[in-house]
C-alpha positions in Angstrom: -20.8 -22.1 16.0 -17.7 -20.3 14.7 -17.4 -19.4 11.0 -14.8 -21.5 9.2 -12.6 -18.5 8.6 -11.7 -15.6 10.9 -10.4 -12.3 9.6 -8.0 -10.3 11.7 -9.2 -6.7 11.2 -6.7 -5.0 13.6 -5.1 -2.9 10.8 -8.5 -2.0 9.4 -9.4 0.1 12.5 -6.3 2.4 12.2 -7.1 6.0 11.7 -4.3 6.8 9.2 -4.5 4.7 6.0 -1.7 3.3 3.9 -1.6 0.4 1.5 -1.5 -2.2 4.4 -4.6 -0.7 6.1 -6.4 -0.3 2.8 -6.1 -4.0 2.0 -7.2 -4.9 5.5 -10.3 -2.7 5.2 -11.2 -3.9 1.8 -10.8 -7.6 2.4 -12.6 -7.5 5.7 -15.6 -5.9 4.1 -15.6 -7.7 0.7 -14.8 -11.2 1.9 -17.6 -11.0 4.5 -20.0 -9.7 1.8 -18.9 -12.4 -0.7 -19.4 -15.4 1.7 -21.1 -14.3 4.9 -21.4 -18.0 6.0 -17.6 -18.5 5.6 -16.1 -15.4 7.2 -16.3 -13.6 10.5 -14.5 -10.3 11.1 -12.7 -9.7 14.4 -11.7 -6.1 15.1 -10.3 -4.5 18.3 -11.2 -1.1 19.6 -9.1 1.6 17.8 -6.8 2.0 20.8 -5.4 -1.5 20.1 -4.8 -0.9 16.4 -1.0 -0.3 16.8 1.6 -1.6 19.2 -0.8 -1.7 22.2 -2.8 -4.4 20.3 -0.1 -7.0 20.1 -1.6 -8.9 23.0 -5.0 -8.7 21.4 -3.7 -10.2 18.2 -1.5 -12.8 19.8 -3.8 -14.0 22.6 -7.3 -12.8 22.3 -7.8 -13.3 18.6 -6.9 -17.0 18.3 -9.1 -17.7 21.3 -12.0 -15.7 20.0 -11.7 -17.4 16.6 -12.7 -20.6 18.4 -12.8 -23.6 16.1 -12.3 -21.5 12.9 -10.1 -23.5 10.5 -8.2 -20.5 9.2 -7.3 -17.0 10.4 -6.8 -14.5 7.6 -4.2 -11.9 8.7 -3.9 -9.2 6.1 -1.3 -6.9 7.7 2.1 -8.5 8.0 1.5 -10.0 11.5 -0.4 -13.0 12.9 -0.8 -15.0 16.1 2.6 -16.7 16.5 1.2 -19.8 18.2 -1.4 -20.5 15.6 -0.9 -22.9 12.6 -4.2 -21.7 11.0 -2.8 -18.5 9.6 -3.2 -17.2 6.1 -0.9 -14.2 6.4 -0.3 -11.3 3.9 3.3 -10.1 4.0 3.3 -6.9 1.9 7.1 -6.5 1.9 10.2 -7.3 4.0 11.6 -3.7 3.9 12.7 -3.9 7.6 14.8 -6.9 6.9 16.2 -5.6 3.6 16.9 -2.1 4.9 16.9 -1.9 8.7 18.4 1.6 8.5 15.0 2.9 7.6 13.4 1.9 10.9 13.8 2.2 14.6 16.0 -0.4 16.3 13.1 -1.9 18.4 10.9 -2.3 15.3 13.7 -4.1 13.3 14.4 -6.4 16.3 10.7 -7.3 16.5 10.5 -7.9 12.7 13.6 -10.1 12.7 12.1 -12.2 15.5 8.5 -12.4 14.4 8.5 -12.7 10.6 10.5 -15.9 10.2 8.3 -17.6 12.9 5.0 -16.4 11.3 5.9 -17.6 7.8 7.3 -20.9 9.0 4.0 -21.7 10.7 1.5 -20.2 8.2 -0.7 -22.4 6.1 -0.2 -19.9 3.3 1.8 -16.7 2.7 0.2 -14.2 0.4 2.0 -11.2 -0.9 1.0 -8.3 -3.3 3.6 -8.5 -6.1 6.1 -10.8 -7.8 8.8 -8.5 -6.5 7.8 -9.1 -2.9 7.3 -12.8 -3.5 11.0 -13.0 -4.6 12.1 -11.0 -1.6 10.1 -13.2 0.8 11.6 -16.3 -0.7 15.1 -14.9 -0.6 15.1 -13.4 2.9 12.7 -15.8 4.7 13.2 -19.0 2.8 9.5 -19.6 2.0 8.9 -22.4 -0.6 7.1 -21.3 -3.8 4.2 -23.7 -3.1 3.5 -21.9 0.2 3.2 -18.5 -1.4 0.8 -16.7 -3.7 0.5 -13.3 -5.2 -2.8 -11.3 -4.8 -2.5 -7.8 -6.2 -4.0 -4.8 -4.5 -7.0 -3.1 -6.0 -8.3 0.4 -6.6 -11.5 1.6 -4.9 -14.4 2.5 -7.2 -14.4 6.1 -5.9 -11.1 6.7 -7.7 -12.5 5.4 -11.0 -15.7 7.6 -11.0 -15.8 11.1 -12.4 -14.2 13.3 -9.8 -14.5 17.0 -9.2 -11.3 18.2 -7.5 -12.8 21.5 -6.4 -13.8 20.5 -2.9 -10.4 19.0 -2.1 -8.5 21.9 -3.6 -10.5 24.4 -1.5 -10.2 22.3 1.7 -6.4 22.0 1.3 -5.7 25.5 0.0 -4.5 24.5 -3.4 -5.2 27.4 -5.7 -2.3 26.9 -8.2 -1.5 24.1 -10.6 0.4 21.4 -8.7 2.3 18.1 -8.9 1.6 15.7 -6.1 3.8 13.3 -4.1 1.9 11.2 -1.5 4.0 9.0 0.8 4.6 8.1 4.4 7.6 10.1 5.7 10.3 7.5 5.7 13.7 7.5 4.0 12.8 4.9 1.4 10.2 7.2 -0.2 13.2 9.2 -1.4 11.3 12.5 -1.6 14.5 14.5 -1.3 15.1 13.5 -5.0 12.4 16.1 -5.9 14.4 19.3 -5.1 15.5 19.6 -8.7 11.9 18.9 -9.9 10.5 21.6 -7.5 12.7 24.2 -9.2 11.9 23.0 -12.7 8.2 22.9 -12.1 8.2 26.4 -10.4 9.6 27.8 -13.7 6.4 26.5 -15.4 4.1 27.9 -12.7 3.5 24.5 -11.1 3.8 24.0 -7.3 5.1 20.8 -5.8 3.0 19.5 -2.9 3.6 16.5 -0.6 1.0 14.7 1.5 1.5 12.1 4.2 2.6 11.7 7.8 5.4 9.9 9.7 5.1 7.0 12.0 7.0 6.6 15.2 8.9 3.4 14.2 10.1 4.9 10.8 13.1 7.0 10.3 12.5 10.0 8.1 14.9 10.8 5.2 16.0 14.0 3.7 13.6 16.9 4.2 11.1 16.9 1.3 10.8 20.0 -0.9 7.5 21.7 -1.8 4.5 22.5 0.4 3.7 19.8 3.0 0.0 19.1 3.4 0.5 16.5 6.2 -1.9 13.6 6.4 -4.9 14.2 4.1 -8.2 12.7 5.2 -9.4 9.8 3.1 -12.4 11.7 1.8 -10.2 14.2 0.0 -7.9 11.7 -1.7 -9.7 11.3 -5.0 -10.0 15.0 -5.5 -6.4 15.6 -4.5 -5.2 13.0 -7.1 -7.6 14.3 -9.8 -6.6 17.9 -9.4 -2.8 17.2 -9.8 -1.0 17.9 -13.1 1.1 14.8 -12.4 1.9 12.3 -9.6 5.4 11.6 -8.5 6.6 8.5 -6.7 10.4 8.4 -6.5 10.5 5.6 -3.9 13.5 3.3 -3.8 11.6 0.3 -2.3 7.9 -0.6 -2.7 6.2 -4.0 -2.2 3.4 -2.7 -4.4 3.0 1.1 -4.6 -0.8 1.6 -4.4 -0.8 5.4 -4.8 0.4 5.1 -8.4 -2.7 3.1 -9.3 -5.0 5.4 -7.4 -3.5 8.4 -9.3 -3.9 6.6 -12.6 -7.5 5.8 -11.8 -8.2 9.4 -11.1 -6.8 10.3 -14.6 -3.5 11.8 -13.3 -0.2 11.0 -15.2 2.4 9.1 -13.1 6.1 9.3 -12.9 7.6 6.5 -10.8 11.0 5.2 -9.9 12.4 2.3 -11.9 12.9 0.2 -8.8 11.4 -2.8 -7.0 7.6 -3.4 -7.6 6.9 -0.1 -9.3 7.7 -1.2 -12.9 5.6 -4.3 -12.3 2.6 -2.3 -11.1 2.9 0.6 -13.5 3.4 -1.4 -16.7 3.7 0.8 -19.7 1.2 3.3 -18.3 3.7 5.6 -16.4 7.0 7.2 -17.1 9.8 5.4 -15.2 12.8 7.4 -14.1 16.0 6.5 -12.2 15.5 6.8 -8.4 19.0 8.3 -8.1 18.9 10.9 -10.9 17.2 14.1 -9.9 17.5 15.7 -13.3 16.0 12.7 -15.1 13.1 12.6 -12.7 12.5 16.3 -13.0 12.5 16.0 -16.8 10.0 13.1 -16.7 7.6 15.2 -14.5 7.8 18.1 -17.0 6.9 15.7 -19.8 4.1 14.1 -17.8 2.5 17.4 -16.8 2.9 18.8 -20.3 3.2 17.1 -23.7 2.5 13.6 -22.6 -0.3 14.3 -20.2 -3.2 13.2 -22.3 -1.5 9.9 -23.4 -0.5 9.0 -19.9 -3.9 9.9 -18.4 -5.6 7.5 -20.9 -3.1 4.7 -20.4 -3.2 5.1 -16.6 -7.0 4.8 -16.5 -6.9 1.7 -18.6 -4.2 0.2 -16.4 -5.9 1.0 -13.1 -9.2 -0.5 -14.3 -7.5 -4.0 -14.3 -6.9 -3.8 -10.5 -10.1 -3.9 -8.5 -10.7 -4.8 -4.8 -13.4 -7.2 -5.8 -11.0 -9.1 -8.0 -8.4 -9.0 -5.1 -11.0 -10.3 -2.6 -12.2 -13.1 -5.0 -8.7 -14.2 -5.6 -8.0 -14.4 -1.9 -11.3 -16.3 -1.4 -10.3 -18.8 -4.0 -7.0 -19.5 -2.2 -8.9 -19.9 1.1 -11.2 -22.4 -0.7 -8.3 -24.4 -1.8 -7.0 -24.6 1.8 -10.4 -25.6 3.2 -10.8 -28.3 0.6 -7.3 -29.6 1.2 -8.2 -30.0 4.9 
């Protein structure tokens, strides 16, 4: 007999992890642990995690889910023919700014997103900012949307020794970190002024993250590029940084700012989109179009305001847990099951 709720774990098996993949992994594990009688996880082999897996998601998954009453799809896509979907739309960046993506990807998003949200039982998103974007660009009524914030893994909240990560990544000098997928909206080119200002204080700027084939890269980022950093090194990488920089001009949530806060690292973020909502008063916010102001904020965060921001960040991050996120999602699922 099928479980009442199927979980689409296609994004959870991807090798490289961003915010979308993190939520998919955490929900798949925690919802199943929370109510094993309710949830069943369906995951393809890793080779079907990306574009090659569309047929798996569109055809195989709804058939394999059998008589499940709902299909939880945590990564922006869902079976188009199904009317059982609870879909998480993290943002609508490809609709808002198609110039940041390849033409084929934008065409697919314009086709698929309106149809997914129109047929979904419920649309979940990760911030009030994204909820407003979804309403404005996809016309989803407020009573068919809900906000469930991302969480922070416990491993970022524990005492972290950054020595192993620093050694593995060759970081032998004080550094400020920027971690982001290589796409124009991350706005890493803003940091050229900051790189020079930090260098005068003996601090190196390092960037971590990789590109994806459907994304268009922006201006070349300054500093030393680490490339994609394995998940095991992330807590130490954050914890060893003098400050964390996120100059992005568009974020549906911005999970790295919370991970950095949890690790005790002061954060400077852009004053755009969901970042003020997620950071609260625990970070310095700077204009995303003012290199001098962003550089000055990073010097303050890595210097005189470091202790205050580190304490405020830890307190802020402690309010965002994956257990809380999963329990909120489960409560929404319960409401749908009870409604029939």
